[in-house]
Legacy VTK file of the C-alpha trace (Angstrom):
# vtk DataFile Version 3.0
C-alpha trace
ASCII
DATASET POLYDATA
POINTS 233 float
-43.832 -66.627 -16.039
-45.443 -63.502 -13.921
-42.993 -64.594 -11.263
-39.912 -64.659 -13.523
-40.495 -61.661 -15.067
-41.299 -60.187 -11.833
-38.130 -61.798 -10.273
-35.921 -60.180 -13.073
-37.513 -56.814 -12.740
-36.597 -57.064 -9.109
-33.255 -57.712 -10.236
-32.914 -55.509 -12.500
-33.953 -52.454 -9.845
-31.761 -53.550 -7.323
-28.505 -53.240 -9.896
-29.870 -50.296 -11.403
-30.490 -48.758 -7.094
-26.624 -49.952 -6.318
-25.080 -48.323 -9.659
-27.065 -45.198 -8.592
-25.706 -45.839 -5.052
-22.356 -46.131 -6.569
-22.408 -43.001 -8.808
-23.570 -40.864 -5.785
-20.786 -42.110 -3.193
-18.294 -41.362 -6.131
-19.634 -38.183 -6.662
-19.296 -37.785 -2.914
-15.989 -38.423 -2.494
-15.081 -36.020 -5.325
-16.661 -33.231 -3.719
-15.234 -34.244 -0.777
-11.587 -34.309 -2.314
-12.280 -31.095 -4.057
-13.437 -29.331 -0.959
-9.926 -30.882 0.813
-7.966 -29.336 -1.854
-9.655 -26.218 -2.262
-9.277 -26.083 1.796
-5.446 -26.438 1.338
-5.618 -24.023 -1.302
-7.135 -21.405 0.617
-4.855 -21.964 3.606
-1.870 -21.449 1.532
-3.106 -18.065 0.690
-4.329 -16.962 3.792
-0.711 -17.514 5.098
0.451 -15.760 1.897
-1.839 -12.802 2.634
-1.107 -12.768 6.495
2.544 -12.535 5.634
2.450 -9.586 3.337
-0.012 -7.573 5.116
2.413 -7.946 8.051
5.142 -7.073 6.000
2.996 -4.264 4.980
2.465 -3.188 8.506
6.091 -2.981 9.038
6.154 -0.655 6.757
3.777 1.635 7.453
5.111 1.575 10.991
8.695 2.626 9.500
6.993 5.254 7.109
4.700 7.062 9.548
8.127 7.618 11.666
9.834 8.617 8.928
7.165 11.211 8.523
7.091 12.533 11.189
10.609 13.223 11.357
10.542 15.212 8.169
7.426 16.801 9.532
9.744 17.996 12.573
12.062 18.830 10.648
9.644 21.489 8.118
7.984 22.758 11.256
11.356 23.643 12.412
12.307 25.428 9.155
9.130 27.530 9.249
9.922 28.437 12.840
13.683 29.168 12.358
12.553 31.484 9.278
9.526 33.556 10.930
11.692 33.913 14.385
12.781 37.592 14.524
16.210 37.552 15.742
17.126 34.321 13.216
20.477 35.044 12.209
22.252 33.381 8.498
23.861 30.197 10.363
20.338 29.169 12.133
18.496 29.399 8.926
20.832 27.572 6.961
20.883 24.229 9.525
16.570 24.570 9.245
17.128 24.358 5.560
19.727 21.735 5.420
17.572 19.829 7.827
14.987 19.812 5.908
16.295 18.614 2.962
14.285 15.432 1.832
13.864 12.907 -1.138
10.443 12.364 -2.597
10.444 8.646 -2.102
7.943 5.996 -3.361
4.709 4.115 -1.703
6.942 1.262 -0.761
3.132 -0.868 -0.786
3.400 -4.017 -1.647
-0.146 -6.057 -2.925
1.662 -8.965 -4.943
-0.134 -11.839 -3.085
-3.870 -9.930 -3.504
-2.923 -9.391 -7.088
-1.920 -12.936 -7.621
-5.193 -14.051 -6.015
-7.546 -11.703 -7.116
-6.231 -12.399 -10.817
-6.383 -16.328 -10.285
-9.309 -18.922 -10.452
-8.295 -19.486 -6.855
-10.233 -16.485 -5.685
-13.236 -18.564 -5.568
-12.195 -21.257 -3.019
-13.066 -18.301 -0.437
-16.638 -17.531 1.049
-18.577 -14.768 -0.453
-17.942 -12.391 2.730
-14.398 -12.932 2.887
-13.961 -12.175 -0.951
-15.952 -8.970 -0.342
-13.390 -8.350 2.372
-10.561 -8.861 0.322
-11.879 -6.840 -2.672
-12.468 -3.918 -0.415
-9.207 -4.033 1.192
-7.668 -4.295 -2.206
-9.158 -1.465 -3.721
-8.450 0.745 -1.014
-5.174 -0.025 -1.320
-5.061 0.240 -4.941
-6.869 4.030 -5.054
-4.447 4.751 -2.027
-1.701 3.914 -4.006
-2.652 5.996 -7.065
-3.343 8.863 -5.086
-0.318 8.680 -3.473
1.754 8.202 -6.851
-0.089 11.502 -8.360
1.294 13.155 -5.148
4.729 12.045 -5.543
4.730 13.263 -9.281
3.432 16.998 -8.294
6.188 17.208 -5.727
8.916 15.847 -7.973
7.780 18.659 -10.349
8.169 21.186 -7.768
11.706 19.878 -6.845
13.068 19.887 -10.126
11.585 23.812 -10.333
13.747 24.057 -7.106
16.780 22.609 -8.511
16.627 24.531 -11.801
16.294 27.242 -10.112
19.626 26.503 -8.076
21.352 25.481 -11.418
20.127 28.946 -12.979
21.581 30.773 -10.280
24.841 28.550 -10.099
25.251 29.146 -14.192
24.807 32.746 -13.524
28.238 32.974 -11.217
25.758 33.611 -8.231
27.732 31.044 -6.127
30.488 32.330 -6.767
28.732 35.339 -4.623
29.408 37.866 -7.620
25.602 38.549 -6.103
25.666 38.077 -3.034
21.865 38.533 -2.532
21.244 35.397 -4.693
24.242 33.128 -3.567
23.206 33.134 -0.431
19.590 32.471 -1.121
18.893 30.429 2.394
18.862 33.765 4.349
17.325 35.607 1.692
13.584 35.976 1.818
12.818 37.575 -1.483
15.175 35.589 -3.630
13.486 33.309 -6.149
15.816 30.235 -4.723
14.321 31.052 -0.950
10.508 30.884 -2.174
10.952 27.649 -4.349
12.561 26.275 -1.614
9.831 27.280 1.153
6.921 26.600 -1.383
8.533 22.651 -2.194
9.301 22.003 1.623
5.434 23.411 2.616
4.070 21.248 -0.094
5.980 18.477 0.975
5.143 18.736 4.642
1.414 18.940 3.229
1.842 15.626 1.299
3.219 13.703 4.233
0.473 14.679 6.666
-1.956 13.666 3.849
-0.221 9.909 3.400
0.370 9.682 6.537
-3.483 9.329 7.343
-3.660 7.270 4.410
-0.950 5.055 5.993
-2.856 4.809 9.532
-6.386 4.068 7.817
-4.130 1.162 6.127
-2.800 0.237 9.029
-6.191 0.099 10.778
-7.592 -1.894 8.190
-4.545 -4.162 7.741
-4.999 -5.610 11.292
-8.284 -5.913 11.093
-7.770 -8.718 8.506
-4.968 -9.931 9.257
-7.408 -11.097 12.279
-10.271 -11.686 10.093
-7.909 -14.558 8.214
-6.431 -16.027 11.213
-10.116 -16.868 12.217
-9.978 -19.066 9.210
-6.460 -20.352 9.345
-5.722 -23.822 10.730
-3.235 -25.341 12.469
LINES 1 234
233 0 1 2 3 4 5 6 7 8 9 10 11 12 13 14 15 16 17 18 19 20 21 22 23 24 25 26 27 28 29 30 31 32 33 34 35 36 37 38 39 40 41 42 43 44 45 46 47 48 49 50 51 52 53 54 55 56 57 58 59 60 61 62 63 64 65 66 67 68 69 70 71 72 73 74 75 76 77 78 79 80 81 82 83 84 85 86 87 88 89 90 91 92 93 94 95 96 97 98 99 100 101 102 103 104 105 106 107 108 109 110 111 112 113 114 115 116 117 118 119 120 121 122 123 124 125 126 127 128 129 130 131 132 133 134 135 136 137 138 139 140 141 142 143 144 145 146 147 148 149 150 151 152 153 154 155 156 157 158 159 160 161 162 163 164 165 166 167 168 169 170 171 172 173 174 175 176 177 178 179 180 181 182 183 184 185 186 187 188 189 190 191 192 193 194 195 196 197 198 199 200 201 202 203 204 205 206 207 208 209 210 211 212 213 214 215 216 217 218 219 220 221 222 223 224 225 226 227 228 229 230 231 232
């Protein structure tokens, strides 16, 4: 009787072991499938992030070149104004070359927004998540700071244009008052002062934001190199 019970016990234990092994194999297969899906998701995001970073880099280069040209035009304006023998035509020409629009930040973070705000962010290793967040926070911070600067510049530009409108409405543009109608060559006119104040502020802002773009370019290149190390062909 004992042999029979022992036989049943061994059989039951064997069945339990087989069931446990089956469960472990199923869990392993499930984990492997989950890991495989996560890796595929990770690769998709890596390609999207790299593409966005490269697009931003091209934008940074174009913006920096544009900034350099505008800064040069402002330098030319102020050099002309401060030249002792400058004539009216050269000053007017310098003002016209310095004419500029305010612009926008032109930085894209759509791919980063989508990743960070999704559950898929967890498919990245912690070290890589930290690097992504550091770049994202820096980009977001710079966009906010630049937008504040741009808003202030828009106010300055509006003041300058209002001054021009006042001169126009008062009939100064029709040379009823030569000193004010010809403000570009009259340092004492309010239009001249507002315009030079605007261009000086614009130049400072361009130099300030250009440094930001320089920093972002360096960080973008580092992050692209990091992403490409995790990218599988």
